[in-house]
N, C-alpha and C positions, 0 to 999 in steps of 0.2 A: 504494500500500500504506500510506503514512503517513496518508492521509486516513481509511482504514478503522480503523487503530489509534487515531487521534485520536477518532473517533466512538464506538468500542467499547472505549475504554480502561477496564480493570478496576481501575486504581489509584484509591485513595480521593481524593476531592476535597479541596482545601485547607481548606475550611470544616469538613468532617467531621474532618479531622486536627487542626485547631485546637481543635475542640470536645472531642475525646478528650484532647488534651494538657491543656486547661483542667480537665477533670474529674479527671485524675490529680493535677494541681497542687493543686486544691482539697481533694481527699481527703487528700493528704499534709499540707497545711497544717492541716487540721482535726485530724489525729492529733497533730501537733507542738504546736499551740497550744491544743488542746482548746476551741475556740470560734471564733466568726466575727470575731475581732479583725483578720483580714486584709482585711476588706471595704473599709475606706477606701483602703488601698494598692492593692487590686485595681481599685477604681473609678478611681483616678488613672492606673494603668497602661493600663486600657482606653481612657480618654480619649486618652492619648498615642498608642496604636496606631491607634485609629480616625481620629484627626486627621491621621495620615500619609497617609491615602487619601481622606478627604472632610472638608470643613469642617463641623463639627458643634458645636452649643452643648453644653457640658458638662452643663447642666441637663437636656438631652434624653436622657441616658444614665441609665437606672434599673436598679439591681441589687437583687434580692430573693433571700433564701434561705428557702425554704419546706420544711416537713416534710410528706411524704406517706407515711404509714405508717411504715415503718422506713427510708425513704430521705429524703435531703435533696436538694432540687432548686434549683439556681442558675438564676435567670431573669434574663437580660440583655435589656433592651428599649432599642433605639436609634431615635430619631426622626430619620430622614434628611431633609435639605432637598430641596425640589423640584428636579428635574433641569433646570429652566429657566435 
């Protein structure tokens, strides 16, 4: 039974949960600071978190904040090292 519940688990995946939390944090920061002043701190925190799990060059983490219509989109691109 545990195998079936593992395969068909309806709980959100951790990546989706992290994405939703990040969206909430960014929306809150934008209303508090009225601008993208948080971006350097966010970049450093992302480097720290990603570095816990994989060795990555900080220059390989790119963050952009784009406006698409009335929405702002945070784009985080991480170049991961080869698995070799």
